C-alpha positions as CSV (number, residue, x, y, z in Angstrom):
1,X,23.3,27.2,5.4
2,X,21.4,29.4,7.9
3,X,18.2,28.4,9.5
4,X,16.1,30.9,7.5
5,X,17.2,29.5,4.2
6,X,16.7,26.0,5.3
7,X,13.1,26.9,6.4
8,X,12.4,28.3,2.9
9,X,13.6,25.1,1.2
10,X,11.6,22.8,3.5
11,X,8.5,25.0,3.2
12,X,8.7,24.9,-0.6
13,X,8.7,21.1,-0.5
14,X,6.2,20.7,2.4
15,X,3.7,23.1,0.9
16,X,2.6,20.3,-1.4
17,X,1.7,18.0,1.5
18,X,-1.8,18.0,2.7
19,X,-1.2,14.9,4.8
20,X,2.5,15.6,5.6
21,X,4.3,15.5,9.0
22,X,5.3,18.5,11.1
23,X,8.8,19.6,10.0
24,X,11.2,21.3,12.4
25,X,14.6,22.9,11.6
26,X,17.5,22.2,13.9
27,X,20.3,24.7,13.6
28,X,22.9,22.0,14.2
29,X,22.9,18.3,14.9
30,X,23.3,19.1,18.6
31,X,19.8,20.7,18.5
32,X,18.1,17.5,17.3
33,X,15.5,16.0,19.8
34,X,17.7,12.8,20.3
35,X,21.4,12.4,20.7
36,X,23.0,12.2,17.2
37,X,26.5,12.3,15.6
38,X,27.8,15.7,14.6
39,X,27.4,14.9,10.9
40,X,23.7,13.9,11.3
41,X,21.4,15.5,8.7
42,X,18.0,14.8,10.3
43,X,15.8,12.5,12.2
44,X,12.3,11.2,12.3
45,X,11.2,11.3,16.0
46,X,7.7,10.8,17.5
47,X,5.9,11.4,14.2
48,X,7.7,14.6,13.4
49,X,10.6,15.4,11.0
50,X,13.6,17.3,12.2
51,X,16.1,18.5,9.6
52,X,19.6,20.1,10.3
53,X,20.0,23.5,8.7
54,X,23.8,23.2,8.3
55,X,24.0,21.3,5.0
56,X,23.9,21.9,1.3
57,X,20.4,22.7,-0.2
58,X,20.5,19.5,-2.3
59,X,21.3,17.3,0.7
60,X,18.7,19.1,2.8
61,X,16.1,18.2,0.2
62,X,17.3,14.6,0.2
63,X,17.1,14.5,4.0
64,X,13.6,15.9,3.9
65,X,12.5,13.1,1.5
66,X,14.4,10.5,3.5
67,X,12.6,11.4,6.8
68,X,9.2,12.7,5.5
69,X,8.5,10.1,2.7
70,X,10.8,7.2,3.5
71,X,9.9,7.1,7.2
72,X,6.6,9.0,7.8
73,X,4.9,8.7,4.4
74,X,5.4,4.9,4.1
75,X,4.0,4.3,7.6
76,X,0.9,6.4,6.8
77,X,0.3,4.9,3.4
78,X,0.8,1.2,4.5
79,X,-0.8,1.5,7.9
80,X,-0.9,-1.8,9.8
81,X,0.8,-3.5,6.8
82,X,4.0,-1.5,7.2
83,X,5.9,-4.2,9.3
84,X,5.0,-6.9,6.7
85,X,6.3,-4.6,3.9
86,X,9.5,-4.0,5.8
87,X,10.0,-7.8,5.9
88,X,9.4,-8.0,2.2
89,X,12.1,-5.3,1.6
90,X,14.5,-7.4,3.6
91,X,13.5,-10.5,1.6
92,X,14.2,-8.5,-1.6
93,X,17.7,-7.7,-0.4
94,X,18.3,-11.3,0.6
95,X,17.1,-12.5,-2.7
96,X,19.8,-10.6,-4.5
97,X,18.3,-7.3,-5.6
98,X,21.5,-5.4,-6.6
99,X,20.2,-1.9,-5.8
100,X,18.9,-2.9,-2.4
101,X,22.1,-4.8,-1.6
102,X,24.3,-1.8,-2.5
103,X,22.3,0.4,-0.2
104,X,22.3,-2.3,2.5
105,X,26.1,-2.4,2.4
106,X,26.3,1.4,2.8
107,X,23.8,1.3,5.7
108,X,25.8,-1.4,7.5
109,X,28.9,0.7,7.3
110,X,27.2,3.8,8.5
111,X,25.0,2.7,11.4
112,X,27.8,1.5,13.7
113,X,28.9,2.6,17.2
114,X,32.4,3.6,18.2
115,X,33.4,-0.1,18.6
116,X,32.2,-0.9,15.1
117,X,29.1,-2.8,16.2
118,X,26.1,-2.6,13.9
119,X,23.1,-0.8,15.6
120,X,20.1,-1.6,13.5
121,X,17.6,-4.4,13.7
122,X,16.3,-6.1,10.5
123,X,13.2,-3.9,10.5
124,X,15.1,-0.7,11.2
125,X,17.5,-1.7,8.4
126,X,14.6,-2.1,5.9
127,X,13.2,1.2,7.1
128,X,16.5,2.9,6.3
129,X,16.6,1.1,2.9
130,X,13.3,2.7,2.1
131,X,14.4,6.1,3.2
132,X,17.7,6.0,1.3
133,X,15.8,5.0,-1.9
134,X,13.5,8.0,-1.3
135,X,16.6,10.3,-1.3
136,X,17.5,9.1,-4.8
137,X,14.1,10.1,-6.2
138,X,14.0,13.8,-5.5
139,X,12.9,16.0,-8.4
140,X,14.4,19.4,-7.6
141,X,12.5,21.2,-10.4
142,X,9.1,20.2,-9.1
143,X,9.7,19.7,-5.4
144,X,8.3,16.2,-5.6
145,X,9.5,12.6,-5.4
146,X,9.5,11.2,-8.9
147,X,11.2,8.0,-10.0
148,X,11.7,7.3,-13.7
149,X,8.8,5.3,-15.2
150,X,6.9,6.4,-12.1
151,X,3.4,5.1,-13.0
152,X,4.9,1.8,-14.3
153,X,6.5,1.3,-10.9
154,X,3.4,2.5,-9.1
155,X,1.5,-0.2,-11.0
156,X,4.1,-2.8,-9.9
157,X,3.8,-1.7,-6.3
158,X,0.0,-1.9,-6.5
159,X,0.2,-5.4,-7.9
160,X,2.7,-6.4,-5.2
161,X,0.4,-5.1,-2.5
162,X,-2.6,-6.9,-4.0
163,X,-0.7,-10.2,-3.9
164,X,1.0,-9.9,-0.5
165,X,-1.9,-8.4,1.4
166,X,-4.9,-9.7,-0.5
167,X,-3.6,-13.3,-0.7
168,X,-1.8,-13.1,2.7
169,X,1.6,-14.0,1.4
170,X,4.8,-12.3,2.4
171,X,6.9,-12.3,-0.8
172,X,9.7,-9.9,-1.5
173,X,10.1,-6.3,-2.8
174,X,12.5,-5.2,-5.5
175,X,14.0,-1.7,-5.6
176,X,11.8,-0.9,-8.6
177,X,8.7,-1.9,-6.6
178,X,9.9,0.0,-3.6
179,X,10.3,3.2,-5.7
180,X,6.7,2.7,-6.9
181,X,5.6,2.4,-3.3
182,X,7.5,5.5,-2.3
183,X,5.9,7.4,-5.2
184,X,2.4,6.4,-4.1
185,X,3.3,7.3,-0.4
186,X,4.4,10.7,-1.6
187,X,1.2,11.2,-3.6
188,X,-0.8,10.1,-0.5
189,X,1.0,12.8,1.5
190,X,0.3,15.4,-1.2
191,X,-3.5,14.5,-1.2
192,X,-3.1,14.4,-4.9
193,X,-6.4,14.0,-7.0
194,X,-6.5,10.3,-6.1
195,X,-9.6,9.5,-8.2
196,X,-7.4,10.2,-11.3
197,X,-4.4,8.3,-10.0
198,X,-6.6,5.4,-8.7
199,X,-8.4,5.3,-12.0
200,X,-5.2,5.1,-14.0
201,X,-3.9,2.2,-12.0
202,X,-7.1,0.3,-12.0
203,X,-7.5,0.9,-15.8
204,X,-4.0,-0.5,-16.4
205,X,-4.7,-3.5,-14.2
206,X,-8.0,-4.2,-16.0
207,X,-6.4,-3.9,-19.4
208,X,-3.8,-6.5,-18.4
209,X,-6.6,-8.8,-17.2
210,X,-5.3,-8.7,-13.7
211,X,-8.3,-7.5,-11.8
212,X,-10.9,-7.8,-14.6
213,X,-14.4,-8.1,-13.1
214,X,-13.1,-7.1,-9.7
215,X,-13.9,-3.9,-7.8
216,X,-11.4,-1.1,-8.3
217,X,-8.5,-1.4,-5.9
218,X,-7.9,1.6,-3.7
219,X,-4.2,1.8,-2.8
220,X,-5.0,4.0,0.2
221,X,-7.5,1.6,1.7
222,X,-6.3,-1.0,4.2
223,X,-6.6,-4.5,2.7
224,X,-8.8,-7.0,4.6
225,X,-7.2,-8.9,7.5
226,X,-7.1,-12.7,7.7
227,X,-10.2,-12.7,9.9
228,X,-12.0,-10.4,7.6
229,X,-11.2,-12.6,4.6
230,X,-12.6,-15.6,6.6
231,X,-15.8,-13.6,7.2
232,X,-16.1,-12.7,3.5
233,X,-15.6,-16.4,2.6
234,X,-18.3,-17.4,5.2
235,X,-20.7,-14.9,3.7
236,X,-20.1,-16.1,0.2
237,X,-20.6,-19.7,1.3
238,X,-23.8,-18.7,3.0
239,X,-25.0,-16.9,-0.2
240,X,-24.4,-20.1,-2.2
241,X,-26.3,-22.1,0.4
242,X,-29.2,-19.6,0.4
243,X,-29.3,-19.7,-3.4
244,X,-29.3,-23.5,-3.5
245,X,-32.1,-23.5,-0.9
246,X,-34.2,-21.1,-2.9
247,X,-33.6,-23.1,-6.0
248,X,-34.7,-26.3,-4.2
249,X,-37.8,-24.6,-2.9
250,X,-38.8,-23.4,-6.4
251,X,-38.1,-26.9,-7.8
252,X,-40.3,-28.5,-5.1
253,X,-43.0,-25.9,-5.5
254,X,-42.9,-26.4,-9.3
255,X,-43.2,-30.1,-8.9
256,X,-46.2,-29.8,-6.5
257,X,-47.8,-27.3,-8.9
258,X,-47.3,-29.7,-11.8
259,X,-48.7,-32.6,-9.8
260,X,-51.7,-30.5,-8.8
261,X,-52.4,-29.6,-12.4
262,X,-52.1,-33.3,-13.5
263,X,-54.4,-34.4,-10.6
264,X,-56.9,-31.6,-11.3
265,X,-56.8,-32.2,-15.1
266,X,-57.1,-36.0,-14.7
267,X,-60.1,-35.6,-12.3
268,X,-61.7,-33.1,-14.6
269,X,-61.4,-35.5,-17.6
270,X,-62.8,-38.4,-15.5
271,X,-65.8,-36.3,-14.5
272,X,-66.3,-35.2,-18.0
273,X,-66.1,-38.9,-19.2
274,X,-68.7,-40.1,-16.7
275,X,-70.9,-37.2,-17.6
276,X,-70.8,-38.2,-21.3
277,X,-72.0,-41.7,-20.3
278,X,-75.2,-40.3,-18.9
């Protein structure tokens, strides 16, 4: 496929992204910004996406989602929590998730050098797992990334993020949860009407009694760090102490007032009694 046609396809997808990466078209794999095999389809390099023009339209769209959503979008959506999420993806594969293990086997056969030595670290492997899952979710009719049961999986991803990041536990990610996270990352890139999306997720969580009486969870907002959680606990503890001190002050004040009334009332009655004698 010539460069002009490749540009039209990538522009059709990228036009939906308000927070998307810069996308560059490389005529061949030799024109990528880093050394790559002749059959390379694209690369994510220094925050930008580079896609090789010489491939079929369907694989070009998959490559775009691989690089733009799987690599760039997940980093932007997760922020500082991205490394922890990558560890959770690895934990999911180790725990026996069939979909992740199947992709893991493919990646371990693909990313090898001429001597057959595997080239990826554990984090890089998890990053590629995410990106390959993104390829599978392309909707060619709408130009978006859309898994089946998208909002159900988005809900699962939101719950998982609440547990891992809110409670400071690592846990593991299944392929279904990863698909939900990729869907939310794509929506983040699109700058979609997030009030509606956030409201739907929060309403579902509230109906399930998961975050009842809790503030609405914003999936785009960075969760509190460990130190911030400690500060929140310290403030809550101080509020309890202040409340107890105020309650004690009112109890003492009430007791003194009652004592004063009794003393004053007793004195008045005594004076009244003496006055009656005379």
